[in-house]
C-alpha positions as CSV (number, residue, x, y, z in Angstrom):
1,M,-23.7,3.3,28.5
2,K,-20.5,2.1,26.9
3,A,-22.3,-0.9,25.4
4,V,-25.0,1.4,24.0
5,A,-22.4,3.8,22.6
6,G,-20.6,0.9,21.0
7,L,-23.8,-0.3,19.4
8,A,-24.4,3.2,18.0
9,L,-21.0,3.2,16.4
10,V,-21.6,-0.1,14.8
11,L,-25.1,0.9,13.5
12,G,-23.5,4.1,12.2
13,L,-21.9,2.1,9.4
14,V,-25.2,1.0,7.9
15,V,-28.7,2.6,8.0
16,M,-31.4,0.1,7.1
17,P,-33.4,1.4,4.1
18,A,-37.0,2.2,5.0
19,A,-38.2,0.1,2.1
20,A,-36.9,-3.0,3.9
21,Q,-39.3,-2.4,6.8
22,T,-43.1,-2.3,7.3
23,A,-44.3,1.2,7.7
24,P,-45.0,2.0,11.4
25,K,-48.5,2.8,12.3
26,Y,-49.1,6.2,13.8
27,E,-51.9,8.1,15.6
28,M,-53.9,11.0,14.1
29,P,-54.3,13.1,17.3
30,P,-56.6,16.1,17.5
31,P,-55.1,19.5,18.3
32,P,-54.1,19.6,21.9
33,A,-56.5,21.0,24.4
34,K,-54.0,23.7,25.4
35,V,-53.6,26.4,22.8
36,N,-50.2,27.8,21.8
37,A,-51.6,31.4,21.8
38,A,-48.3,32.8,20.6
39,A,-48.6,30.9,17.4
40,Y,-51.7,32.9,16.5
41,Q,-50.3,36.4,17.3
42,K,-49.1,36.7,13.6
43,Y,-52.7,36.8,12.4
44,E,-54.7,40.0,12.4
45,A,-58.3,40.6,13.5
46,P,-60.7,39.1,12.7
47,W,-58.7,36.1,11.5
48,R,-56.9,35.3,14.8
49,A,-60.1,34.7,16.7
50,H,-61.7,32.9,13.8
51,L,-58.8,30.5,13.4
52,L,-58.8,29.7,17.1
53,K,-62.4,28.8,16.8
54,V,-61.6,26.6,13.8
55,R,-58.9,24.9,15.8
56,E,-61.5,24.1,18.5
57,A,-63.9,22.6,16.0
58,M,-61.1,20.4,14.6
59,R,-60.9,18.6,17.9
60,I,-64.3,17.0,17.2
61,E,-64.0,13.6,15.6
62,D,-67.5,13.2,14.0
63,P,-67.5,14.8,10.6
64,L,-71.0,16.2,10.7
65,Q,-70.7,17.5,14.3
66,R,-67.3,19.0,13.5
67,C,-68.8,20.8,10.5
68,L,-71.7,22.1,12.5
69,A,-69.4,23.4,15.2
70,W,-67.1,25.1,12.7
71,P,-67.4,28.9,12.7
72,D,-68.7,30.7,9.6
73,L,-66.5,33.2,8.0
74,P,-66.6,36.6,9.7
75,D,-68.4,39.6,8.2
76,T,-70.4,37.5,5.7
77,H,-74.1,37.6,5.1
78,W,-75.0,33.9,4.7
79,P,-78.7,33.1,5.2
80,E,-79.7,31.6,8.5
81,G,-79.2,27.9,8.4
82,H,-77.1,28.0,5.2
83,A,-73.9,26.5,6.7
84,A,-75.8,23.8,8.6
85,A,-77.6,22.8,5.5
86,H,-74.3,22.7,3.6
87,C,-72.8,20.5,6.4
88,R,-75.7,18.0,6.2
89,N,-75.4,18.0,2.4
90,H,-71.8,16.8,2.6
91,H,-71.7,14.8,5.8
92,D,-74.9,12.9,5.9
93,P,-73.8,9.5,7.4
94,L,-76.1,7.6,5.0
95,M,-74.5,9.0,1.8
96,A,-71.3,7.0,2.1
97,S,-73.2,3.7,1.5
98,L,-75.5,4.9,-1.3
99,D,-72.9,4.5,-4.1
100,L,-72.7,2.6,-7.3
101,G,-71.8,-0.6,-5.5
102,W,-75.1,-0.3,-3.5
103,L,-77.1,0.1,-6.8
104,E,-75.3,-2.9,-8.3
105,A,-75.9,-5.1,-5.3
106,R,-79.7,-4.4,-5.3
107,V,-80.0,-4.9,-9.1
108,N,-77.9,-8.0,-9.2
109,A,-80.0,-9.5,-6.4
110,G,-83.1,-8.7,-8.4
111,D,-84.4,-6.7,-5.4
112,L,-86.0,-4.0,-7.4
113,A,-88.8,-3.5,-4.9
114,G,-86.4,-2.9,-2.1
115,L,-84.3,-0.6,-4.3
116,N,-87.3,1.4,-5.4
117,A,-88.4,1.8,-1.7
118,A,-85.0,3.0,-0.8
119,L,-84.9,5.5,-3.7
120,D,-88.4,6.6,-2.9
121,A,-87.3,7.4,0.6
122,Q,-84.4,9.5,-0.7
123,L,-86.6,11.3,-3.2
124,A,-89.0,12.1,-0.4
125,R,-86.2,13.8,1.5
126,H,-85.9,16.3,-1.4
127,F,-89.3,17.7,-0.6
128,Q,-88.9,17.8,3.2
129,P,-88.3,21.1,5.1
130,E,-85.0,21.7,6.8
131,P,-83.3,19.9,8.5
132,Q,-84.7,16.8,6.8
133,F,-84.1,18.1,3.3
134,H,-81.3,16.5,1.3
135,E,-80.1,16.3,-2.3
136,A,-79.3,12.6,-2.0
137,I,-81.5,11.5,-4.9
138,H,-79.3,13.6,-7.2
139,Y,-76.0,12.3,-5.8
140,I,-77.0,8.6,-6.1
141,F,-77.5,8.9,-9.8
142,D,-74.3,11.0,-10.1
143,T,-72.4,7.8,-9.2
144,I,-73.1,6.5,-12.7
145,R,-70.1,7.1,-14.9
146,A,-69.0,6.9,-18.5
147,D,-67.5,3.4,-18.1
148,E,-68.3,-0.3,-18.8
149,R,-69.3,-0.9,-15.2
150,S,-72.1,1.7,-15.3
151,N,-73.1,0.5,-18.8
152,E,-73.6,-3.1,-17.6
153,L,-75.5,-2.0,-14.5
154,T,-77.9,0.4,-16.3
155,T,-78.4,-2.1,-19.2
156,R,-79.3,-4.9,-16.7
157,W,-81.5,-2.6,-14.6
158,L,-83.6,-1.3,-17.6
159,R,-83.9,-4.9,-19.0
160,L,-85.4,-6.0,-15.6
161,A,-87.7,-3.0,-15.3
162,P,-88.3,-1.3,-18.7
163,E,-91.2,0.7,-17.3
164,D,-89.5,1.8,-14.1
165,A,-88.7,5.5,-13.7
166,Y,-85.5,4.9,-11.8
167,A,-84.2,2.4,-14.3
168,L,-85.0,4.8,-17.1
169,L,-83.2,7.6,-15.2
170,A,-80.2,5.4,-14.6
171,R,-79.8,4.5,-18.3
172,A,-80.3,8.2,-19.3
173,S,-77.6,9.2,-16.8
174,Y,-75.2,6.8,-18.4
175,Y,-75.8,8.3,-21.8
176,R,-75.4,11.7,-20.4
177,R,-72.0,10.8,-19.0
178,M,-71.0,9.3,-22.3
179,A,-72.2,12.3,-24.2
180,W,-69.9,14.6,-22.2
181,K,-67.1,12.2,-22.6
182,A,-67.6,12.3,-26.4
183,R,-67.8,16.1,-26.5
184,G,-64.7,16.7,-24.3
185,G,-64.1,19.9,-22.3
186,G,-63.4,22.4,-25.1
187,F,-65.6,25.0,-26.6
188,A,-67.9,23.9,-29.4
189,G,-65.9,25.8,-32.0
190,E,-62.7,24.0,-30.9
191,T,-64.3,20.5,-30.8
192,P,-64.0,18.3,-33.9
193,A,-67.2,17.7,-35.7
194,A,-67.0,14.0,-35.3
195,Q,-67.0,14.4,-31.5
196,M,-69.9,16.8,-31.6
197,A,-71.9,14.3,-33.8
198,R,-71.1,11.5,-31.4
199,M,-72.3,13.6,-28.5
200,S,-75.6,14.6,-30.3
201,A,-76.3,10.9,-31.0
202,L,-76.0,10.1,-27.3
203,V,-78.1,13.1,-26.3
204,E,-80.8,11.8,-28.7
205,R,-80.7,8.4,-26.9
206,A,-80.9,10.0,-23.4
207,M,-83.7,12.5,-23.9
208,P,-86.6,10.0,-24.5
209,L,-85.6,8.1,-21.4
210,Y,-85.6,11.3,-19.3
211,R,-89.0,12.3,-20.6
212,K,-90.4,8.8,-20.0
213,A,-89.0,8.8,-16.5
214,I,-90.6,12.2,-15.8
215,A,-94.0,11.0,-17.2
216,L,-93.9,8.1,-14.8
217,N,-92.7,10.2,-11.9
218,P,-93.0,14.0,-12.3
219,R,-91.2,14.6,-9.0
220,L,-88.0,12.9,-10.2
221,M,-85.8,16.0,-10.1
222,P,-82.6,14.4,-11.4
223,A,-84.3,13.8,-14.7
224,Y,-84.9,17.5,-15.2
225,E,-81.3,18.1,-14.1
226,G,-80.1,15.7,-16.8
227,M,-82.2,17.3,-19.5
228,L,-80.9,20.8,-18.6
229,N,-77.4,19.5,-18.6
230,L,-77.5,17.9,-22.0
231,A,-79.5,20.8,-23.5
232,K,-76.6,23.1,-22.6
233,A,-74.1,20.7,-24.1
234,D,-75.9,20.3,-27.4
235,S,-77.3,23.9,-27.6
236,L,-80.9,22.7,-27.4
237,D,-82.4,25.9,-26.0
238,A,-86.1,24.7,-26.3
239,V,-85.3,21.5,-24.5
240,G,-83.5,23.5,-21.7
241,E,-86.6,25.7,-21.3
242,E,-88.9,22.7,-21.3
243,A,-86.8,21.0,-18.5
244,F,-86.5,24.2,-16.5
245,A,-90.2,24.9,-16.6
246,G,-91.0,21.3,-15.6
247,A,-88.6,21.4,-12.7
248,N,-89.8,24.8,-11.5
249,A,-93.4,23.6,-11.5
250,I,-92.4,20.8,-9.1
251,D,-89.7,22.5,-6.9
252,P,-88.5,26.0,-7.7
253,A,-86.1,25.8,-4.8
254,C,-84.1,22.8,-6.0
255,P,-80.4,23.7,-5.5
256,T,-79.2,21.3,-8.2
257,I,-81.6,22.7,-10.8
258,A,-80.5,26.2,-9.7
259,K,-76.9,25.2,-10.3
260,E,-77.6,23.8,-13.8
261,R,-79.7,26.8,-14.7
262,M,-77.0,29.2,-13.6
263,N,-74.4,27.2,-15.6
264,A,-76.6,27.4,-18.7
265,L,-76.8,31.2,-18.3
266,L,-73.1,31.7,-18.2
267,P,-71.7,34.0,-21.0
268,R,-69.6,31.1,-22.3
269,W,-72.8,29.1,-22.9
270,G,-74.6,32.0,-24.6
271,G,-76.1,33.7,-21.6
272,S,-75.1,36.8,-19.7
273,Y,-74.4,38.1,-16.2
274,E,-77.6,40.1,-16.4
275,Q,-79.6,37.0,-17.0
276,M,-77.9,35.2,-14.1
277,E,-78.6,38.1,-11.8
278,A,-82.3,38.2,-12.9
279,Y,-82.6,34.5,-12.1
280,A,-80.8,35.0,-8.7
281,A,-83.4,37.6,-7.8
282,T,-86.1,34.9,-8.1
283,L,-84.1,32.6,-5.8
284,R,-83.5,35.0,-3.0
285,P,-87.1,34.9,-1.6
286,L,-86.7,31.1,-1.4
287,L,-83.5,31.2,0.8
288,A,-85.4,31.1,4.1
289,K,-87.1,27.8,3.0
290,R,-84.0,26.3,1.3
291,P,-80.8,28.0,2.6
292,L,-78.6,25.7,0.5
293,L,-79.7,27.6,-2.5
294,A,-77.4,30.4,-1.4
295,L,-74.5,28.5,-3.0
296,H,-75.8,29.6,-6.4
297,V,-77.3,33.1,-6.0
298,A,-73.9,34.8,-6.5
299,A,-72.8,32.6,-9.4
300,A,-72.3,35.6,-11.7
301,Y,-69.7,37.1,-9.3
302,A,-68.0,33.7,-9.0
303,D,-67.7,33.5,-12.8
304,M,-66.4,37.1,-13.0
305,G,-63.7,36.3,-10.6
306,N,-62.7,33.1,-12.5
307,V,-62.5,35.0,-15.8
308,L,-60.6,38.0,-14.3
309,M,-57.9,35.9,-12.7
310,R,-56.9,34.6,-16.1
311,G,-55.5,38.0,-16.8
312,K,-52.5,37.1,-14.6
313,T,-51.6,40.6,-13.6
314,A,-51.7,42.3,-10.2
315,D,-54.7,44.4,-11.2
316,A,-56.5,41.4,-12.6
317,D,-55.9,39.5,-9.4
318,R,-57.3,42.3,-7.2
319,A,-60.4,42.6,-9.4
320,A,-60.9,38.9,-9.4
321,L,-60.6,38.7,-5.6
322,E,-63.1,41.6,-5.2
323,A,-65.6,39.7,-7.4
324,D,-64.9,36.4,-5.5
325,E,-65.4,38.0,-2.2
326,K,-68.8,39.3,-3.3
327,A,-69.7,35.7,-3.9
328,I,-68.2,34.6,-0.6
329,D,-70.3,37.2,1.2
330,A,-73.4,35.4,-0.1
331,S,-72.5,31.7,0.6
332,S,-69.9,29.1,1.4
333,E,-69.5,27.9,-2.1
334,E,-66.2,25.9,-2.1
335,D,-64.8,26.6,-5.5
336,V,-65.0,30.4,-5.0
337,L,-63.4,30.1,-1.5
338,Q,-60.6,28.0,-3.0
339,E,-60.0,30.4,-5.9
340,A,-60.0,33.5,-3.6
341,A,-57.4,31.9,-1.3
342,S,-55.2,31.1,-4.3
343,I,-55.4,34.7,-5.5
344,A,-54.6,36.2,-2.1
345,L,-51.6,33.9,-1.8
346,N,-50.2,34.9,-5.2
347,P,-47.0,36.9,-4.9
348,R,-48.1,39.2,-7.7
349,I,-50.1,41.2,-5.2
350,D,-49.1,42.6,-1.9
351,M,-51.9,41.9,0.5
352,P,-50.8,42.4,4.1
353,G,-53.0,40.4,6.5
354,E,-54.3,38.1,3.8
355,K,-52.4,35.1,5.1
356,G,-54.9,34.5,7.9
357,K,-57.7,35.1,5.4
358,S,-56.3,32.6,2.9
359,Q,-56.0,30.0,5.6
360,A,-59.6,30.7,6.8
361,Y,-60.9,30.3,3.3
362,L,-59.1,27.0,2.6
363,L,-60.1,25.6,6.0
364,Q,-63.7,26.6,5.3
365,V,-63.6,24.4,2.2
366,E,-62.1,21.6,4.3
367,R,-65.1,22.1,6.6
368,F,-67.2,20.6,3.7
369,R,-64.9,18.6,1.5
370,P,-61.2,18.0,0.8
371,T,-59.3,20.7,-0.9
372,P,-56.9,19.9,-3.8
373,A,-53.3,18.8,-3.3
374,W,-51.8,22.3,-3.6
375,S,-54.1,23.6,-0.8
376,R,-53.4,20.7,1.5
377,Y,-49.7,21.0,1.0
378,W,-49.9,24.7,1.9
379,L,-52.0,24.0,5.0
380,A,-49.5,21.3,6.1
381,Y,-46.6,23.7,5.5
382,V,-48.3,26.5,7.5
383,F,-49.2,24.3,10.5
384,V,-46.3,21.8,10.7
385,Q,-44.4,23.8,13.3
386,D,-47.1,25.4,15.5
387,E,-50.1,23.0,15.0
388,P,-48.5,19.7,13.8
389,A,-51.7,17.7,14.6
390,I,-53.5,19.8,12.1
391,A,-50.7,19.5,9.6
392,L,-50.6,15.7,10.0
393,R,-54.1,15.2,8.7
394,Y,-53.3,17.0,5.5
395,A,-49.8,15.5,5.0
396,D,-51.2,12.0,5.7
397,A,-53.8,12.4,2.9
398,L,-51.3,13.8,0.5
399,V,-48.9,10.9,0.9
400,A,-51.7,8.4,0.7
401,A,-52.7,9.9,-2.7
402,D,-49.2,10.4,-4.1
403,P,-46.5,8.4,-2.2
404,A,-43.8,9.2,-4.7
405,N,-44.0,12.9,-4.0
406,S,-41.1,13.8,-1.7
407,G,-42.5,17.2,-0.8
408,Y,-45.6,15.6,0.6
409,R,-43.6,13.0,2.5
410,Y,-41.4,15.7,4.0
411,M,-44.4,17.4,5.4
412,L,-45.6,14.0,6.8
413,A,-42.2,13.3,8.4
414,G,-42.1,16.8,10.0
415,S,-45.7,16.5,11.3
416,L,-44.9,13.1,12.8
417,Y,-41.7,14.5,14.4
418,N,-43.6,17.4,15.9
419,T,-46.5,15.2,17.2
420,R,-43.9,13.1,19.0
421,Q,-44.2,10.0,16.9
422,P,-40.4,9.5,16.2
423,E,-40.6,5.9,15.0
424,A,-42.9,6.8,12.1
425,A,-41.1,10.0,11.4
426,D,-37.8,8.1,11.2
427,Y,-39.3,5.7,8.7
428,H,-40.4,8.5,6.4
429,Y,-37.2,10.5,6.7
430,R,-35.3,7.4,5.6
431,I,-37.5,7.1,2.5
432,L,-36.7,10.8,1.8
433,M,-33.0,10.1,2.1
434,E,-33.3,8.2,-1.2
435,D,-34.1,11.5,-2.9
436,A,-30.9,13.5,-3.3
437,E,-32.8,16.8,-3.0
438,Y,-34.0,15.8,0.5
439,R,-31.0,13.7,1.7
440,L,-29.2,16.4,3.7
441,T,-32.3,17.9,5.2
442,S,-33.6,14.5,6.2
443,L,-30.4,13.4,7.8
444,R,-30.1,16.7,9.8
445,E,-33.7,16.6,11.0
446,V,-33.9,12.9,11.9
447,A,-30.6,13.1,13.8
448,E,-31.8,16.2,15.7
449,M,-35.2,14.5,16.4
450,W,-33.5,11.6,18.2
451,I,-30.7,13.4,20.0
452,S,-32.2,16.8,20.9
453,N,-35.6,16.0,22.5
454,P,-35.7,15.5,26.2
455,W,-38.7,13.3,26.0
456,I,-36.5,10.6,24.4
457,S,-34.3,8.6,26.8
458,N,-30.5,8.6,26.6
459,E,-30.3,5.0,25.5
460,V,-32.8,5.4,22.6
461,A,-31.4,8.8,21.6
462,I,-27.8,7.5,21.3
463,T,-28.8,4.3,19.5
464,R,-31.2,5.8,17.1
465,A,-29.4,9.1,16.3
466,G,-26.0,7.3,15.9
467,P,-26.5,5.9,12.4
468,H,-27.9,9.1,11.0
469,L,-25.3,11.4,12.6
470,A,-22.5,9.2,11.4
471,T,-23.9,9.3,7.8
472,L,-24.3,13.1,8.1
473,E,-20.7,13.6,9.1
474,R,-19.4,11.2,6.5
475,E,-21.3,12.4,3.5
476,F,-21.5,16.1,4.4
477,P,-18.2,16.9,6.3
478,K,-18.7,20.6,6.1
479,E,-22.2,20.5,7.5
480,G,-22.0,22.7,10.6
481,R,-25.1,21.3,12.3
482,A,-23.4,18.0,12.8
483,G,-21.0,19.5,15.3
484,F,-23.8,20.8,17.5
485,L,-25.6,17.5,17.3
486,R,-22.4,15.6,18.2
487,L,-22.0,17.8,21.3
488,Q,-25.5,16.7,22.4
489,E,-24.8,13.1,21.6
490,K,-21.7,13.3,23.8
491,M,-23.6,14.9,26.6
492,R,-26.1,12.1,26.4
493,R,-23.4,9.4,26.3
494,T,-20.9,10.8,28.9
495,G,-22.8,13.4,30.9
496,R,-20.3,16.2,29.9
497,V,-18.6,17.9,27.1
498,E,-15.1,19.5,27.0
499,N,-14.3,23.0,26.1
500,E,-12.4,21.8,23.0
501,D,-15.6,20.0,21.9
502,V,-17.5,23.3,22.1
503,E,-14.8,25.2,20.3
504,R,-14.7,22.6,17.5
505,A,-18.5,23.0,17.0
506,L,-18.3,26.7,17.0
507,A,-15.4,26.7,14.5
508,S,-17.3,24.7,12.0
509,A,-20.6,26.6,12.4
510,D,-22.2,28.3,9.4
511,L,-23.6,31.5,10.9
512,E,-25.7,32.2,7.8
513,D,-27.9,29.3,9.0
514,P,-30.3,30.7,11.7
515,W,-30.4,27.3,13.4
516,Q,-26.6,27.3,13.9
517,R,-26.4,31.0,14.6
518,E,-28.9,30.6,17.5
519,R,-27.0,27.7,19.1
520,A,-23.6,29.4,18.6
521,Q,-24.9,32.5,20.4
522,K,-26.2,30.5,23.3
523,M,-22.9,28.6,23.6
524,R,-20.9,31.8,23.6
525,E,-23.2,33.1,26.3
526,G,-22.3,30.0,28.3
527,A,-25.6,28.2,28.0
528,P,-25.2,25.3,25.6
529,R,-28.4,24.0,24.3
530,I,-28.1,20.4,25.6
531,P,-31.2,18.6,26.9
532,K,-31.6,17.4,30.4
533,T,-31.2,13.7,30.6
534,P,-34.4,11.9,31.5
């Protein structure tokens, strides 16, 4: 042990920067089979039971099966089969491969017959009953963007097959994306005339291609979608009605068409909530056949909530949440769930018991698709102590997307610490030490991780904690936690501590810090918090 302690003292002089090392790999474990029931006592009914069921579903690895096993929100009135249809819509295993690269490979190989056969199969799914129904044909053409890559693909495709409905739809989809890019996201009155003119020119190029595609294949629902979308952008009411009538004649229960129609009826586009509700009334009888449609039947309430929350007052927030929850009662629409959670979390309003609800709403979004960074950060923060395996999946995604964000990395380090992956946690804590805001916290936590946990052997604990503890004492001589950690290090190293060691730690303790206050109290009671040696 003397040799080990000597090595710790030497290592204490220099801590190797994490940047000089390869990032250690780590596991992404599911939540443990055994539930920490005490961690869920803070949630009120019905959220406690609901979150425990969510936890159980999160143990399932396969995305589709996990989604299907996920509990629906309590006290809602979703149509039978709605959530399952929503799960299949997001987690169909085939969809990951049907992207722009897939289209490019087929077109570049000149395999238009094979491409058309594959697209025909996806179009046929649109007209199948549940559970075979899928909106894949819409999503494939949604991969076409306003960029040179999509321009080259759609130009080549149409040149190879000028009379092919899919090639026409692809080129029209590119013009649609370019039209919105030219217009921008502002209201028409706020958009420069040159941008509007550029948009209109692109709309004029897209419309004949959509119409020709429909003439060749009247069941090609994405073509009607594109016409509806551009008619809204360019205030072409007659074209919008033409497209809607055509789509309705083929499939009045198409969820994507319903979404576009509802968007066109929004007050900001010249419609009204009364018109939206009248359209919703025509959709409700179709929910038994097409339960995914429920995502759009309460679009008026969803928009009301979005508009009301911009008032940024407590009363506005409460009214917005009330509207959003009317939409949530009807469906699992992700944007509304996300917005309602953000309102309930806002400190402007005092909503006891809403913490569990907010988590349930955000986790319900995660059931179907990833939530934005603010939500994942909050979920990681909520779970890092009691359910670190859950926190880890969110923290890992956050750091992958934004490695420079120290707040995200701190959640990752803590999640790794609490899932007993100390090597990886140490690496990320050392990166955090380069950020002055996180240096003290990281030094304290990583030293505690190595020295305080009984599942780490004495040799490893002393060797790995030594550099961090020495740096903590040197750079922050008034840091009271260091005294308690040094006691534990000495117990690891020698098997005992002296009374003067304990008194020294107590004398330097900051009793305003709950961590130090708890340990000081235990020591004064004669029960120092020192781990048993493995």
